[in-house]
Residue frames relative to the residue before (quaternion, step in Angstrom):
aa qw qx qy qz dx dy dz
M 1.0000 0.0000 0.0000 0.0000 0.00 0.00 0.00
S 0.3874 -0.7242 0.5197 0.2355 3.57 -0.81 0.98
R 0.6306 -0.5524 0.3941 0.3768 3.53 -1.24 0.51
D 0.6009 0.5854 -0.3547 0.4128 3.56 1.13 -0.64
H 0.7103 0.4630 -0.2505 0.4673 3.55 1.12 -0.67
R 0.4989 0.6983 -0.4118 0.3064 3.59 1.20 -0.36
P 0.6662 0.4914 -0.3360 0.4492 3.66 0.80 -0.84
Q 0.6523 0.5105 -0.3101 0.4667 3.59 1.00 -0.84
H 0.6489 0.5181 -0.3089 0.4638 3.57 0.98 -0.90
K 0.6483 0.5196 -0.3083 0.4633 3.56 0.98 -0.89
K 0.6468 0.5223 -0.3066 0.4635 3.59 1.02 -0.84
E 0.6673 0.4988 -0.2947 0.4681 3.57 0.97 -0.88
C 0.6360 0.5258 -0.3212 0.4646 3.59 1.03 -0.78
K 0.6515 0.5153 -0.3070 0.4645 3.55 0.99 -0.86
K 0.6457 0.5164 -0.3105 0.4690 3.56 1.03 -0.84
R 0.6673 0.4981 -0.2995 0.4658 3.59 0.94 -0.90
A 0.6263 0.5366 -0.3350 0.4557 3.59 1.03 -0.77
A 0.6496 0.5099 -0.3064 0.4735 3.58 1.03 -0.82
E 0.6388 0.5248 -0.3202 0.4625 3.58 1.06 -0.76
L 0.6613 0.4968 -0.3013 0.4744 3.57 0.98 -0.83
R 0.6228 0.5306 -0.3335 0.4684 3.56 1.06 -0.74
D 0.6626 0.5055 -0.3053 0.4608 3.59 0.96 -0.84
E 0.5964 0.5624 -0.3629 0.4431 3.58 1.08 -0.68
I 0.6764 0.4622 -0.2793 0.5009 3.56 1.04 -0.79
L 0.6771 0.5298 -0.2925 0.4186 3.55 0.89 -1.00
F 0.7905 0.3312 -0.1641 0.4884 3.58 0.89 -0.90
K 0.4104 0.6742 -0.4975 0.3597 3.57 1.17 0.52
Q 0.4509 -0.6956 0.4909 0.2680 3.58 -0.85 0.97
P 0.3692 -0.7276 0.5277 0.2364 3.63 -0.64 1.04
E 0.5614 -0.6097 0.4381 0.3480 3.57 -1.12 0.63
S 0.7884 -0.0391 0.0421 0.6124 3.58 1.14 -0.63
S 0.6079 -0.5262 0.4205 0.4204 3.55 -1.27 0.12
Y 0.6780 -0.4987 0.3507 0.4106 3.56 -1.27 0.28
E 0.5650 0.6030 -0.3855 0.4107 3.60 1.22 -0.38
G 0.3015 -0.7879 0.4902 0.2193 3.58 1.13 -0.57
D 0.6456 -0.5022 0.4033 0.4104 3.54 -1.25 -0.55
C 0.5649 -0.5391 0.4871 0.3911 3.54 -1.27 0.39
P 0.4299 -0.7362 0.4547 0.2579 3.64 -0.72 0.97
I 0.6599 0.4964 -0.3128 0.4693 3.60 1.25 -0.16
C 0.7983 0.2486 -0.1392 0.5307 3.61 0.68 -1.05
C 0.3555 -0.7823 0.4440 0.2540 3.59 1.34 -0.21
L 0.4783 0.6132 -0.4740 0.4130 3.60 1.16 0.59
P 0.6205 -0.5606 0.3799 0.3955 3.62 -1.09 0.58
I 0.4533 -0.6585 0.5317 0.2794 3.55 -1.10 0.78
S 0.4702 -0.6741 0.4936 0.2843 3.57 -0.95 0.88
L 0.4939 -0.6450 0.4949 0.3085 3.56 -1.15 0.65
D 0.5555 0.5677 -0.3819 0.4726 3.57 1.31 -0.27
Q 0.3409 -0.8224 0.4139 0.1899 3.56 0.06 1.35
P 0.6261 0.5370 -0.3738 0.4241 3.68 0.94 -0.59
R 0.6325 0.5468 -0.3301 0.4381 3.61 1.24 -0.24
S 0.7414 0.2742 -0.2140 0.5739 3.59 1.25 0.22
T 0.2541 -0.7680 0.5753 0.1210 3.55 -1.27 0.42
M 0.2814 -0.7332 0.5898 0.1882 3.55 -0.97 0.86
M 0.3217 -0.7426 0.5596 0.1786 3.56 -0.77 1.07
T 0.3833 -0.7624 0.4720 0.2214 3.58 -0.51 1.13
C 0.6180 0.5819 -0.3415 0.4036 3.58 1.17 -0.51
C 0.8217 0.1576 -0.0484 0.5455 3.58 1.02 -0.80
S 0.4202 -0.7372 0.4243 0.3162 3.59 1.36 -0.05
K 0.4203 0.6840 -0.4895 0.3405 3.60 1.17 0.40
I 0.2775 -0.7323 0.5977 0.1719 3.56 -1.03 0.87
I 0.0563 -0.8247 0.5608 -0.0466 3.54 -0.48 1.28
C 0.4949 -0.6642 0.4676 0.3086 3.56 -0.93 0.88
N 0.5941 -0.6016 0.4031 0.3501 3.54 -1.12 0.66
G 0.5543 0.6033 -0.3978 0.4130 3.58 1.17 -0.44
C 0.6965 0.4523 -0.2630 0.4911 3.57 0.91 -0.93
V 0.6224 0.5295 -0.3381 0.4668 3.58 1.05 -0.74
Y 0.6736 0.5057 -0.2893 0.4548 3.57 0.88 -0.99
S 0.6654 0.5036 -0.3024 0.4606 3.60 0.89 -0.93
F 0.6609 0.5088 -0.3010 0.4622 3.56 0.98 -0.89
E 0.6756 0.4913 -0.2986 0.4616 3.59 0.90 -0.91
E 0.6060 0.5470 -0.3476 0.4612 3.59 1.08 -0.68
R 0.6723 0.4867 -0.2984 0.4712 3.58 0.93 -0.86
M 0.6312 0.5278 -0.3318 0.4615 3.58 1.00 -0.78
F 0.6610 0.5078 -0.3002 0.4637 3.57 1.00 -0.85
E 0.6747 0.5086 -0.2956 0.4458 3.58 0.89 -0.93
E 0.7482 0.3697 -0.2021 0.5126 3.57 1.06 -0.75
S 0.4128 -0.7443 0.4368 0.2912 3.58 1.35 0.22
L 0.3742 0.7226 -0.4891 0.3141 3.55 0.95 0.92
E 0.5972 -0.5611 0.4319 0.3767 3.55 -1.24 0.47
Q 0.4911 -0.6620 0.4842 0.2935 3.56 -0.99 0.88
T 0.0326 0.7899 -0.6094 0.0600 3.55 -0.84 1.04
C 0.6577 -0.4654 0.3945 0.4417 3.56 -1.31 0.03
P 0.4838 -0.6851 0.4574 0.2955 3.62 -0.82 0.92
F 0.7138 0.4519 -0.2572 0.4692 3.59 1.15 -0.54
C 0.8356 0.2065 -0.0881 0.5014 3.59 0.53 -1.16
R 0.4051 -0.7532 0.4250 0.2965 3.59 1.38 -0.12
H 0.3368 0.7046 -0.5349 0.3225 3.59 1.18 0.52
H 0.5564 -0.6228 0.4160 0.3598 3.59 -0.98 0.76
A 0.5472 -0.6368 0.4355 0.3248 3.56 -1.04 0.80
P 0.5054 -0.6510 0.4637 0.3253 3.63 -0.93 0.82
K 0.3368 -0.7715 0.5158 0.1593 3.54 -1.00 0.88
S 0.7854 0.1581 -0.1006 0.5899 3.58 1.26 -0.08
E 0.6477 -0.5100 0.3933 0.4071 3.55 -1.31 0.27
D 0.6153 0.5532 -0.3442 0.4438 3.57 1.07 -0.74
E 0.6566 0.4978 -0.3137 0.4719 3.57 1.01 -0.78
E 0.6038 0.5484 -0.3510 0.4599 3.59 1.08 -0.69
I 0.6725 0.4913 -0.2932 0.4695 3.57 0.90 -0.96
S 0.6243 0.5382 -0.3305 0.4596 3.57 1.04 -0.78
N 0.6376 0.5237 -0.3202 0.4655 3.57 1.01 -0.82
V 0.6522 0.5162 -0.3114 0.4596 3.56 0.95 -0.92
M 0.6615 0.5143 -0.3105 0.4489 3.58 0.94 -0.85
K 0.6022 0.5449 -0.3596 0.4595 3.58 1.08 -0.63
R 0.6656 0.4824 -0.2956 0.4868 3.56 1.02 -0.82
V 0.6013 0.5512 -0.3560 0.4559 3.61 1.06 -0.69
K 0.6714 0.4980 -0.2905 0.4656 3.58 0.95 -0.91
A 0.6602 0.4755 -0.2983 0.4991 3.57 1.26 -0.44
N 0.5008 -0.6865 0.3906 0.3541 3.57 1.33 0.29
D 0.3263 0.7392 -0.5092 0.2964 3.56 1.02 0.86
P 0.3414 -0.7812 0.4792 0.2088 3.65 -0.38 1.16
V 0.5863 0.5659 -0.3772 0.4402 3.61 1.11 -0.59
A 0.6679 0.4851 -0.2903 0.4840 3.58 0.97 -0.86
M 0.6186 0.5489 -0.3433 0.4451 3.58 1.06 -0.72
V 0.6512 0.4958 -0.3148 0.4805 3.58 0.98 -0.82
Q 0.6393 0.5281 -0.3212 0.4574 3.58 0.98 -0.85
M 0.6665 0.4849 -0.3000 0.4802 3.58 0.92 -0.88
S 0.6187 0.5481 -0.3394 0.4491 3.58 1.02 -0.76
L 0.6624 0.5043 -0.3036 0.4634 3.58 0.95 -0.88
L 0.6382 0.5253 -0.3221 0.4615 3.57 1.01 -0.82
L 0.6803 0.4856 -0.2799 0.4722 3.56 0.95 -0.92
Y 0.6232 0.5468 -0.3384 0.4451 3.57 1.02 -0.79
R 0.6752 0.5011 -0.2941 0.4544 3.57 0.93 -0.92
S 0.6894 0.4587 -0.2779 0.4869 3.57 1.17 -0.57
G 0.5756 -0.6238 0.3580 0.3891 3.58 1.31 -0.02
S 0.5287 0.6135 -0.4189 0.4106 3.60 1.29 0.12
Y 0.0733 -0.8768 0.4743 0.0282 3.55 0.62 1.20
D 0.6313 0.5438 -0.3482 0.4295 3.61 0.96 -0.78
D 0.6855 0.4639 -0.2809 0.4858 3.58 0.90 -0.93
A 0.6143 0.5481 -0.3438 0.4518 3.57 1.05 -0.77
F 0.6484 0.5155 -0.3067 0.4688 3.57 0.98 -0.88
R 0.6484 0.5412 -0.3198 0.4294 3.57 0.93 -0.92
Y 0.6925 0.4766 -0.2870 0.4593 3.59 0.89 -0.89
V 0.6947 0.4644 -0.2949 0.4634 3.58 0.87 -0.88
K 0.5922 0.5541 -0.3613 0.4601 3.59 1.14 -0.55
K 0.6466 0.5076 -0.3122 0.4762 3.56 1.01 -0.81
A 0.6337 0.5292 -0.3303 0.4574 3.59 1.00 -0.82
A 0.6500 0.5096 -0.3088 0.4718 3.57 1.01 -0.83
E 0.6339 0.5346 -0.3253 0.4545 3.57 1.00 -0.79
L 0.6758 0.4665 -0.2767 0.4991 3.57 1.20 -0.58
G 0.5938 -0.6303 0.3326 0.3735 3.57 1.32 0.17
D 0.4227 0.7175 -0.4640 0.3021 3.59 1.21 0.24
A 0.4691 -0.7058 0.4581 0.2682 3.59 -0.77 1.07
A 0.6517 0.4964 -0.3183 0.4770 3.59 0.97 -0.80
G 0.6108 0.5491 -0.3449 0.4543 3.58 1.07 -0.69
H 0.6514 0.5023 -0.3086 0.4777 3.58 0.94 -0.87
Y 0.6577 0.5255 -0.3203 0.4345 3.59 0.92 -0.89
H 0.7133 0.4419 -0.2661 0.4745 3.59 0.81 -0.95
L 0.5955 0.5382 -0.3658 0.4711 3.58 1.14 -0.53
A 0.6094 0.5455 -0.3432 0.4618 3.59 1.06 -0.73
I 0.6346 0.5321 -0.3280 0.4545 3.57 1.03 -0.78
F 0.6087 0.5447 -0.3493 0.4591 3.59 1.03 -0.76
Y 0.7062 0.4521 -0.2727 0.4717 3.60 0.86 -0.93
Y 0.6178 0.5280 -0.3460 0.4688 3.58 1.16 -0.47
E 0.7371 0.4197 -0.2294 0.4775 3.57 0.87 -0.96
G 0.3199 -0.7532 0.5130 0.2593 3.58 1.09 -0.64
Q 0.3545 0.7414 -0.4862 0.2972 3.53 1.18 0.66
C 0.8439 -0.0539 -0.0564 0.5307 3.58 -0.45 1.33
V 0.7294 0.2359 -0.2205 0.6031 3.59 1.31 0.15
E 0.5790 -0.5692 0.4338 0.3905 3.57 -1.20 0.37
K 0.5323 -0.5981 0.4789 0.3600 3.58 -1.07 0.70
D 0.0438 0.7963 -0.5977 0.0823 3.53 -0.89 0.96
E 0.2789 -0.8036 0.5035 0.1512 3.58 -0.14 1.28
K 0.6268 0.5483 -0.3420 0.4353 3.58 1.01 -0.77
K 0.6867 0.4578 -0.2776 0.4918 3.59 0.92 -0.91
E 0.5971 0.5634 -0.3578 0.4450 3.58 1.06 -0.73
L 0.7021 0.4666 -0.2692 0.4658 3.58 0.81 -1.02
Y 0.6110 0.5525 -0.3515 0.4447 3.58 1.03 -0.75
H 0.7215 0.4365 -0.2562 0.4724 3.57 0.81 -0.98
L 0.5813 0.5414 -0.3780 0.4756 3.60 1.14 -0.49
E 0.6612 0.5023 -0.3078 0.4645 3.57 0.95 -0.85
Q 0.6481 0.5072 -0.3240 0.4666 3.58 0.96 -0.81
A 0.6448 0.5109 -0.3149 0.4734 3.57 1.03 -0.80
A 0.6489 0.5194 -0.3132 0.4594 3.58 0.98 -0.85
I 0.6356 0.5202 -0.3199 0.4723 3.58 0.97 -0.83
G 0.6934 0.4770 -0.2564 0.4753 3.56 1.10 -0.75
G 0.6311 -0.5873 0.3186 0.3941 3.59 1.27 0.11
N 0.4669 0.6595 -0.4637 0.3634 3.59 1.16 0.47
P 0.2888 -0.8112 0.4815 0.1633 3.63 -0.25 1.22
S 0.5863 0.5643 -0.3809 0.4390 3.61 1.12 -0.50
A 0.6192 0.5274 -0.3315 0.4781 3.56 1.09 -0.72
R 0.6430 0.5135 -0.3211 0.4689 3.60 0.99 -0.81
Y 0.6217 0.5392 -0.3455 0.4510 3.57 0.96 -0.82
N 0.6747 0.4939 -0.2900 0.4655 3.57 0.91 -0.93
L 0.6304 0.5190 -0.3355 0.4698 3.58 1.04 -0.74
G 0.6188 0.5462 -0.3360 0.4537 3.56 1.08 -0.72
I 0.6416 0.5155 -0.3104 0.4757 3.55 1.00 -0.86
E 0.6470 0.5238 -0.3076 0.4609 3.56 1.00 -0.88
E 0.6757 0.4899 -0.2937 0.4660 3.59 0.90 -0.92
E 0.6253 0.5287 -0.3374 0.4644 3.58 1.02 -0.76
G 0.6552 0.5198 -0.3050 0.4556 3.57 0.98 -0.84
N 0.6937 0.4483 -0.2626 0.4988 3.57 1.20 -0.58
G 0.5584 -0.6455 0.3660 0.3710 3.55 1.31 0.16
R 0.5776 0.5676 -0.3869 0.4411 3.59 1.22 0.33
M 0.1011 -0.8580 0.5032 0.0223 3.52 0.53 1.26
D 0.5993 0.5742 -0.3697 0.4177 3.61 1.04 -0.68
R 0.6765 0.4691 -0.2841 0.4916 3.58 0.99 -0.81
A 0.6098 0.5502 -0.3482 0.4518 3.59 1.03 -0.73
V 0.6638 0.5081 -0.2966 0.4617 3.56 0.91 -0.96
K 0.6168 0.5462 -0.3439 0.4505 3.59 1.00 -0.79
H 0.6577 0.5092 -0.3082 0.4616 3.58 0.92 -0.93
W 0.6975 0.4767 -0.2849 0.4528 3.59 0.82 -0.94
I 0.6148 0.5390 -0.3503 0.4569 3.59 1.06 -0.67
I 0.6566 0.5055 -0.3061 0.4687 3.57 0.95 -0.90
A 0.6855 0.4852 -0.2848 0.4622 3.59 0.89 -0.94
A 0.6273 0.5361 -0.3342 0.4555 3.59 1.02 -0.79
A 0.6480 0.5291 -0.3083 0.4529 3.58 1.06 -0.78
L 0.6495 0.4749 -0.3096 0.5068 3.58 1.29 -0.28
G 0.6134 -0.5828 0.3346 0.4150 3.57 1.31 -0.01
H 0.4345 0.7161 -0.4495 0.3105 3.59 1.25 0.31
D 0.3860 -0.7646 0.4738 0.2049 3.57 -0.48 1.23
G 0.6512 0.5479 -0.3212 0.4154 3.58 0.92 -0.90
S 0.6627 0.4992 -0.3028 0.4689 3.56 1.01 -0.79
L 0.6272 0.5165 -0.3386 0.4746 3.58 1.05 -0.70
D 0.6367 0.5209 -0.3211 0.4693 3.58 1.03 -0.80
A 0.6302 0.5327 -0.3292 0.4590 3.58 1.05 -0.79
L 0.6561 0.4981 -0.3038 0.4787 3.57 0.99 -0.83
K 0.6296 0.5469 -0.3269 0.4446 3.57 1.02 -0.82
D 0.6699 0.4987 -0.2936 0.4651 3.57 0.92 -0.95
R 0.6960 0.4548 -0.2833 0.4779 3.60 0.94 -0.87
F 0.5734 0.5666 -0.3748 0.4579 3.58 1.18 -0.51
K 0.6486 0.5169 -0.3087 0.4656 3.57 0.99 -0.84
D 0.6968 0.4495 -0.2610 0.4942 3.56 1.16 -0.67
G 0.5382 -0.6542 0.3864 0.3648 3.58 1.28 0.06
L 0.5228 0.6599 -0.3987 0.3637 3.59 1.25 0.34
V 0.7174 0.3096 -0.2088 0.5882 3.58 1.32 -0.18
S 0.4594 -0.7047 0.4662 0.2738 3.57 -0.85 0.95
N 0.6333 -0.5351 0.4044 0.3861 3.54 -1.23 0.46
E 0.6477 0.5299 -0.3129 0.4492 3.58 1.01 -0.83
D 0.6750 0.4938 -0.2951 0.4621 3.58 0.91 -0.93
F 0.6753 0.4914 -0.3052 0.4576 3.57 0.91 -0.86
A 0.6474 0.5202 -0.3173 0.4579 3.59 0.96 -0.84
A 0.6555 0.5064 -0.3044 0.4703 3.58 1.00 -0.86
A 0.6517 0.5124 -0.3085 0.4664 3.58 1.00 -0.85
L 0.6323 0.5395 -0.3218 0.4534 3.56 1.04 -0.82
R 0.6692 0.4931 -0.2933 0.4722 3.57 0.95 -0.88
A 0.6663 0.5052 -0.3013 0.4583 3.57 0.94 -0.89
H 0.6319 0.5283 -0.3234 0.4658 3.57 1.03 -0.81
Q 0.6643 0.5054 -0.3026 0.4602 3.57 0.89 -0.93
A 0.6441 0.5223 -0.3148 0.4617 3.57 1.00 -0.82
A 0.6453 0.5203 -0.3154 0.4619 3.58 1.03 -0.81
I 0.6530 0.5029 -0.3124 0.4724 3.59 0.99 -0.82
E 0.6718 0.5051 -0.2999 0.4513 3.59 0.88 -0.92
A 0.6198 0.5656 -0.3397 0.4250 3.59 1.10 -0.68
T 0.6817 0.4824 -0.2871 0.4691 3.59 1.20 -0.49
Q 0.6128 0.5949 -0.3363 0.3968 3.60 1.24 -0.16
S 0.1045 0.7592 -0.6383 0.0727 3.54 -1.22 0.66
P 0.6440 -0.5204 0.3752 0.4168 3.64 -1.16 0.39
Q 0.6435 0.5277 -0.3254 0.4489 3.59 1.02 -0.79
R 0.6690 0.4895 -0.3017 0.4710 3.57 0.98 -0.82
E 0.6260 0.5274 -0.3338 0.4675 3.57 1.05 -0.70
A 0.6431 0.5160 -0.3172 0.4686 3.58 1.01 -0.82
A 0.6474 0.5159 -0.3150 0.4641 3.57 1.01 -0.81
E 0.6483 0.5182 -0.3134 0.4614 3.58 1.02 -0.81
E 0.6373 0.5151 -0.3218 0.4743 3.59 1.01 -0.79
A 0.6549 0.5071 -0.3103 0.4666 3.59 0.98 -0.83
R 0.6458 0.5323 -0.3203 0.4439 3.58 1.04 -0.78
K 0.6732 0.5057 -0.2937 0.4525 3.56 1.11 -0.69
E 0.5884 0.6059 -0.3628 0.3939 3.58 1.20 -0.48
C-alpha cells in the first residue's frame, strides 16, 4: 500500500468500525437486563418494586412468586426461606449485608451492584465506585449503567463524557433501557434525532415507560412517524403484558393493602 493511500484507508476503516459498532448498538435485545424470574420464567418487570433480589443467591424473583411462596410457608407453619435456593430468610439488615458480601466474594456482579448502591447511599462513594467498576468489568449491564452515572456526576472521579457514553452504550447493548433512554437524550442534544428515535424505540419495546413518553412527545412535534410510534406502542404494550400473571396481580394487591 502506498503512503498516498494510507489516509484514505484509515478513514474507511474508521467508518466501517463505526458501522459495525452501530449494528451491535442498535440490535434489539431479546429481553431487558433483568431477564426472567427463575421460578415462573416470566419476564421481570422494569418496575423494581414488583420484584425482589434475594441477598442469599442474588436471584431477582418476581413478587408473584415471592408472595405465593410466603403464603405457603405461612399456611404450613414453615420457616421463611428463599423461594429459589431455600436459604433461611435474613433476620436483620446486618445479615442481609453479610449475605450480599458473600456473593461479592464469589465474584457475583449483581451483588456487587447491590453493595455499590448501599455504599453510595451511605456516602461511601469511593467504595461504591470500586464495586460497580468491578461489576462492569464482569460485563454486567447494571454495572455499566451505574458506572456511567459516576462519570456523569463526577462523584469521586473526574467527569468524563467519553467514558460515560461508552458505559451507557455497553449497558444499552446488555439490555438496560434506562441507558438507552439517556443515549436518546444525548443524541437528540447533538441534533441526531434519527438515532435518538432508534434508541427510544428499542427501549420502549422492552417496556420502558420513559422512552415511550419521549416518542409520544416527539410524535406530537412531528419528529416521529405515525408508523414508528404505532409500532413502538404495540411493542411496549406487549412487553408489559408479558410481565403479568394472576400471581403477580395478587401480590400487587397485597402490597397495596
